[in-house]
ZAMARGU-4260 file (C-alpha; in steps of 0.2 Angstrom, whole numbers, plus 5000, padded with zeros to 4 digits):
<rodrens>
0) 5417/4539/5213 | 5409/4554/5222 | 5398/4565/5211 | 5401/4583/5209 | 5386/4593/5214
5) 5395/4610/5214 | 5387/4617/5199 | 5369/4611/5204 | 5370/4617/5222 | 5377/4634/5220
10) 5367/4647/5210 | 5376/4656/5196 | 5378/4675/5197 | 5366/4677/5182 | 5352/4669/5192
15) 5355/4682/5206 | 5354/4696/5194 | 5337/4690/5187 | 5330/4690/5205 | 5337/4707/5209
20) 5329/4714/5193 | 5312/4706/5197 | 5312/4714/5214 | 5317/4731/5207 | 5304/4730/5193
25) 5291/4726/5207 | 5296/4741/5217 | 5296/4752/5202 | 5278/4746/5198 | 5273/4750/5215
30) 5281/4767/5214 | 5273/4770/5197 | 5256/4765/5203 | 5257/4776/5218 | 5263/4791/5207
35) 5248/4788/5195 | 5236/4787/5210 | 5244/4803/5217 | 5243/4812/5201 | 5225/4806/5199
40) 5220/4812/5216 | 5229/4829/5213 | 5218/4832/5199 | 5202/4829/5209 | 5193/4843/5217
45) 5191/4845/5236 | 5175/4839/5243 | 5160/4849/5236 | 5148/4858/5247 | 5130/4861/5246
50) 5127/4876/5235 | 5142/4873/5224 | 5140/4876/5206 | 5149/4863/5194 | 5151/4859/5176
55) 5153/4841/5173 | 5153/4828/5159 | 5139/4815/5158 | 5146/4798/5160 | 5130/4788/5160
60) 5112/4789/5158 | 5099/4776/5165 | 5080/4776/5165 | 5079/4787/5180 | 5095/4796/5183
65) 5110/4805/5174 | 5127/4802/5181 | 5140/4816/5180 | 5158/4816/5183 | 5160/4830/5196
70) 5179/4830/5196 | 5180/4822/5213 | 5181/4804/5219 | 5162/4803/5220 | 5151/4804/5204
75) 5136/4816/5204 | 5118/4810/5201 | 5103/4820/5195 | 5086/4814/5192 | 5082/4812/5174
80) 5065/4820/5175 | 5072/4836/5181 | 5084/4838/5166 | 5070/4835/5153 | 5064/4849/5142
85) 5046/4855/5141 | 5041/4842/5129 | 5047/4828/5140 | 5063/4824/5130 | 5081/4823/5138
90) 5091/4836/5127 | 5108/4828/5133 | 5118/4813/5128 | 5133/4804/5136 | 5148/4816/5134
95) 5138/4832/5135 | 5143/4845/5148 | 5130/4851/5160 | 5129/4864/5174 | 5121/4859/5190
100) 5121/4864/5208 | 5126/4852/5223 | 5110/4849/5234 | 5117/4835/5244 | 5133/4826/5246
105) 5141/4811/5256 | 5156/4800/5254 | 5148/4789/5240 | 5137/4801/5231 | 5134/4819/5226
110) 5116/4824/5222 | 5114/4837/5209 | 5100/4848/5203 | 5096/4862/5191 | 5088/4871/5206
115) 5080/4866/5223 | 5062/4861/5219 | 5048/4851/5225 | 5043/4849/5243 | 5056/4852/5256
120) 5060/4858/5273 | 5066/4874/5281 | 5084/4867/5281 | 5084/4866/5262 | 5078/4884/5261
125) 5092/4889/5272 | 5105/4879/5262 | 5098/4887/5246 | 5099/4904/5254 | 5117/4902/5261
130) 5123/4894/5246 | 5115/4905/5233 | 5106/4890/5225 | 5092/4894/5214 | 5075/4888/5219
135) 5060/4884/5209 | 5044/4894/5212 | 5027/4897/5205 | 5019/4914/5204 | 5002/4913/5212
140) 4995/4931/5214 | 4999/4949/5210 | 5000/4959/5227 | 5005/4976/5232 | 5022/4980/5226
145) 5025/4964/5218 | 5021/4945/5216 | 5017/4931/5228 | 5027/4916/5224 | 5026/4898/5231
150) 5043/4891/5235 | 5044/4873/5243 | 5026/4875/5250 | 5030/4892/5257 | 5024/4909/5252
155) 5038/4921/5246 | 5037/4939/5240 | 5045/4945/5223 | 5046/4964/5221 | 5040/4969/5204
160) 5057/4976/5200 | 5065/4959/5203 | 5053/4948/5192 | 5062/4953/5176 | 5076/4963/5169
165) 5065/4976/5161 | 5050/4987/5166 | 5035/4977/5169 | 5019/4985/5164 | 5007/4970/5166
170) 5013/4959/5181 | 4997/4948/5178 | 5006/4940/5163 | 5018/4931/5175 | 5004/4923/5186
175) 5003/4904/5184 | 5021/4902/5178 | 5035/4894/5186 | 5053/4901/5186 | 5069/4899/5195
180) 5073/4912/5209 | 5087/4916/5221 | 5082/4919/5240 | 5087/4936/5245 | 5080/4936/5262
185) 5075/4922/5274 | 5070/4927/5292 | 5057/4924/5305 | 5060/4905/5303 | 5054/4905/5285
190) 5039/4916/5287 | 5047/4931/5278 | 5055/4925/5262 | 5060/4938/5248 | 5066/4931/5231
195) 5073/4938/5215 | 5072/4932/5197 | 5081/4947/5190 | 5098/4942/5198 | 5098/4925/5189
200) 5093/4933/5172 | 5106/4946/5173 | 5119/4933/5177 | 5114/4923/5161 | 5114/4939/5151
205) 5131/4943/5157 | 5137/4926/5150 | 5128/4929/5134 | 5135/4946/5132 | 5153/4940/5136
210) 5151/4927/5123 | 5144/4939/5110 | 5158/4952/5113 | 5171/4939/5110 | 5164/4937/5092
215) 5158/4954/5087 | 5170/4966/5077 | 5169/4982/5067 | 5161/4980/5049 | 5152/4964/5055
220) 5133/4963/5050 | 5122/4957/5064 | 5104/4955/5067 | 5095/4964/5081 | 5078/4970/5088
225) 5073/4988/5089 | 5069/4992/5107 | 5066/5011/5108 | 5067/5026/5097 | 5074/5043/5102
230) 5075/5060/5093 | 5093/5056/5089 | 5092/5038/5084 | 5086/5020/5087 | 5092/5008/5100
235) 5094/4990/5094 | 5096/4975/5106 | 5109/4963/5099 | 5108/4950/5113 | 5097/4951/5129
240) 5105/4965/5140 | 5116/4972/5126 | 5111/4987/5115 | 5119/4997/5102 | 5113/5013/5094
245) 5110/5018/5076 | 5112/5037/5075 | 5098/5046/5065 | 5111/5050/5051 | 5114/5031/5049
250) 5096/5026/5047 | 5095/5029/5029 | 5105/5036/5014 | 5091/5049/5012 | 5089/5062/5025
255) 5078/5055/5040 | 5069/5068/5050 | 5061/5056/5062 | 5068/5039/5067 | 5050/5032/5066
260) 5050/5035/5047 | 5064/5022/5046 | 5061/5009/5059 | 5048/5004/5072 | 5050/4996/5090
265) 5051/4977/5090 | 5056/4977/5072 | 5070/4964/5067 | 5083/4973/5057 | 5101/4969/5051
270) 5114/4982/5056 | 5133/4985/5053 | 5145/4987/5067 | 5154/5004/5065 | 5164/5004/5081
275) 5165/4997/5099 | 5170/5008/5114 | 5173/5000/5131 | 5169/5010/5146 | 5165/5008/5165
280) 5147/5006/5161 | 5149/4993/5148 | 5153/4993/5129 | 5145/5007/5118 | 5142/5000/5101
285) 5139/5011/5086 | 5128/5003/5072 | 5122/5008/5055 | 5107/5003/5045 | 5111/5011/5029
290) 5128/5004/5027 | 5122/4986/5027 | 5118/4986/5008 | 5132/4998/5004 | 5133/5015/4996
295) 5119/5018/4983 | 5131/5030/4974 | 5142/5016/4970 | 5128/5008/4960 | 5120/5024/4953
300) 5105/5019/4942 | 5109/5020/4923 | 5093/5030/4920 | 5099/5045/4930 | 5107/5054/4915
305) 5108/5072/4909 | 5092/5076/4899 | 5082/5062/4906 | 5064/5065/4913 | 5061/5056/4929
310) 5049/5054/4943 | 5054/5057/4961 | 5048/5063/4978 | 5052/5079/4987 | 5061/5075/5003
315) 5064/5092/5010 | 5064/5111/5006 | 5078/5123/5009 | 5078/5142/5006 | 5088/5139/4990
320) 5078/5125/4983 | 5070/5107/4985 | 5078/5090/4987 | 5070/5076/4977 | 5074/5058/4980
325) 5076/5049/4963 | 5080/5032/4970 | 5083/5025/4988 | 5098/5035/4994 | 5100/5046/4978
330) 5094/5064/4979 | 5095/5079/4968 | 5092/5097/4970 | 5079/5108/4961 | 5086/5125/4963
335) 5074/5139/4966 | 5078/5146/4949 | 5073/5130/4941 | 5056/5128/4949 | 5044/5137/4937
340) 5043/5147/4921 | 5026/5152/4925 | 5027/5161/4941 | 5040/5170/4951 | 5045/5159/4966
345) 5050/5167/4982 | 5052/5151/4992 | 5051/5132/4987 | 5035/5129/4997 | 5026/5140/4985
350) 5028/5126/4972 | 5031/5110/4981 | 5029/5102/4998 | 5039/5087/5007 | 5032/5071/5002
355) 5025/5077/4985 | 5028/5067/4970 | 5035/5077/4955 | 5042/5075/4938 | 5059/5083/4935
360) 5072/5084/4921 | 5090/5079/4925 | 5101/5095/4921 | 5118/5089/4928 | 5126/5073/4936
365) 5142/5075/4946 | 5147/5058/4954 | 5163/5065/4961 | 5154/5078/4971 | 5138/5067/4973
370) 5127/5081/4966 | 5113/5080/4954 | 5105/5096/4947 | 5086/5095/4943 | 5073/5106/4935
375) 5055/5106/4938 | 5051/5120/4925 | 5059/5110/4911 | 5048/5095/4914 | 5033/5107/4913
380) 5039/5115/4897 | 5045/5132/4892 | 5030/5144/4887 | 5042/5155/4878 | 5047/5141/4866
385) 5034/5146/4854 | 5030/5163/4859 | 5034/5171/4841 | 5021/5159/4834 | 5008/5164/4846
390) 5011/5183/4847 | 5013/5193/4831 | 5016/5212/4829 | 5000/5222/4830 | 4990/5207/4837
395) 4976/5212/4850 | 4978/5202/4866 | 4970/5203/4883 | 4979/5201/4899 | 4979/5206/4917
400) 4989/5219/4926 | 5003/5211/4936 | 5010/5227/4943 | 5013/5246/4940 | 5030/5254/4938
405) 5036/5271/4935 | 5042/5266/4918 | 5026/5256/4913 | 5014/5242/4917 | 5018/5224/4917
410) 5004/5213/4909 | 5002/5195/4911 | 4996/5187/4895 | 4997/5169/4901 | 5006/5159/4914
415) 5024/5162/4912 | 5022/5176/4898 | 5023/5194/4904 | 5024/5209/4893 | 5028/5227/4896
420) 5017/5242/4892 | 5028/5257/4892 | 5023/5274/4898 | 5028/5282/4882 | 5015/5271/4873
425) 5001/5276/4885 | 5003/5294/4879 | 4998/5290/4861 | 4981/5282/4867 | 4965/5290/4873
430) 4964/5276/4885 | 4981/5280/4893 | 4975/5289/4908 | 4963/5276/4912 | 4976/5262/4910
435) 4987/5271/4922 | 4974/5270/4936 | 4972/5251/4934 | 4977/5239/4949 | 4986/5222/4949
440) 4973/5209/4944 | 4963/5221/4933 | 4959/5216/4915 | 4967/5226/4901 | 4966/5225/4882
445) 4982/5229/4873 | 4991/5225/4857 | 5008/5217/4853 | 5021/5229/4848 | 5037/5219/4847
450) 5043/5201/4852 | 5060/5197/4857 | 5059/5178/4861 | 5078/5176/4864 | 5077/5189/4877
455) 5060/5184/4884 | 5053/5201/4881 | 5037/5207/4874 | 5033/5225/4871 | 5015/5230/4871
460) 5005/5246/4867 | 4987/5252/4869 | 4975/5244/4856 | 4970/5261/4850 | 4988/5269/4850
465) 4995/5276/4834 | 5012/5269/4828 | 5026/5282/4829 | 5029/5279/4810 | 5012/5284/4806
470) 5015/5302/4813 | 5030/5304/4801 | 5017/5305/4787 | 5012/5322/4793 | 5029/5329/4796
475) 5032/5344/4784 | 5046/5344/4772 | 5060/5357/4776 | 5057/5366/4760 | 5038/5367/4758
480) 5022/5368/4768 | 5008/5356/4767 | 4995/5362/4754 | 4981/5364/4768 | 4992/5376/4778
485) 4987/5391/4766 | 4997/5407/4761 | 5002/5411/4779 | 5009/5394/4781 | 5019/5396/4764
490) 5026/5412/4770 | 5032/5404/4787 | 5040/5390/4777 | 5049/5401/4766 | 5056/5411/4780
495) 5061/5396/4789 | 5070/5389/4774 | 5079/5406/4771 | 5085/5406/4789 | 5091/5388/4788
500) 5101/5393/4772 | 5109/5407/4781
</rodrens>
């Protein structure tokens, strides 16, 4: 019997399907890999050129080199010694981002550097000049108009205006130091080289300014350095190359006449950002020194109450009075009428001067209007308070003539106490004519006539003057003549009485 081999020799349809699937999967895998490679290659940068500046991630660190992902098919390599800090330590780790320049490139490797440095030829200088790559140079001498710099064993010139971003008063301080420079001119086959450090510094400053401006906002408190003072305020450096201004009115809650009274150059201070204005020449930032700690009127000291006696300092004088600082940012006014009981004040400077320490009494506190009324004279005491005890009617006193008026003479008895000697009283004294000729400042002897303390008045009379009441003793009665007038007097009296009766 013949054997049936039909099922063994002829493949089933399922086997054919599996084969087809394997072929399709293989093709799909090839297409997927190609797509991935194409996607990877698409993300790569084009070939880098000498002078290009890159930011790359450190992928490995060896004993002598640092390997950086350049974003191309070739990795970058930088010497580890070049990336170490001044203390000889490498401040980077795998995964950190570094910014470097391309100083050489081929198909297998890209050489990176912070700047072109060390011994090199003219071609390296040309590459640095054409590519704008920083070069390292050492300042060797101060020469006319600038500094001599050694770059790649060649002499270069740096104008004094290009060594820093600010005015340089002592260029000698740069001698012996090494900096990075950018080549601005390269002629005469390398014999004429001009370099600039300022351009690199300004580029770094612009980055720092941009980063700072992204974080700063009104009402924010920041730290800065006072750079210069002007009559209208103080400029404060917030980051290198960026200044704000504190107007003189924002230097203190107390009145500031001179910015130097509040801050000094190079002083580190905290300031509050008031507003930021963007303009074609850069941002203008208004700052405040006084608002950092808030408004002192919101925390008025408890001792500033009506009737309290306090110590303060005169800050300024005005025609109507003097301002006295009781606490930082808290001022009160001593009106000219409250300056003295003992003298007539024509201007505040007759009594006090700015900067003088004084003792005052609080007369009034108005927190809504931010006003405090003060008195100097109340702190010294009112000389009229016990004038009735010190001066009694008829009491002889000595004083000095203050001034002569048509109605009498003003006599100063003591500081703050002035009495009036009326002209009518002078007529009752033998010394009256002499007294009328006295000049201001001359001594005079008088007696107290009347005292009216509530009206702050004292009436005086000459020491030898007779009272008007004493003259009434000699006034004759209407019906009889005095005994010493005789018979003729009696007849005249009777005739007078008869006439009055009629």
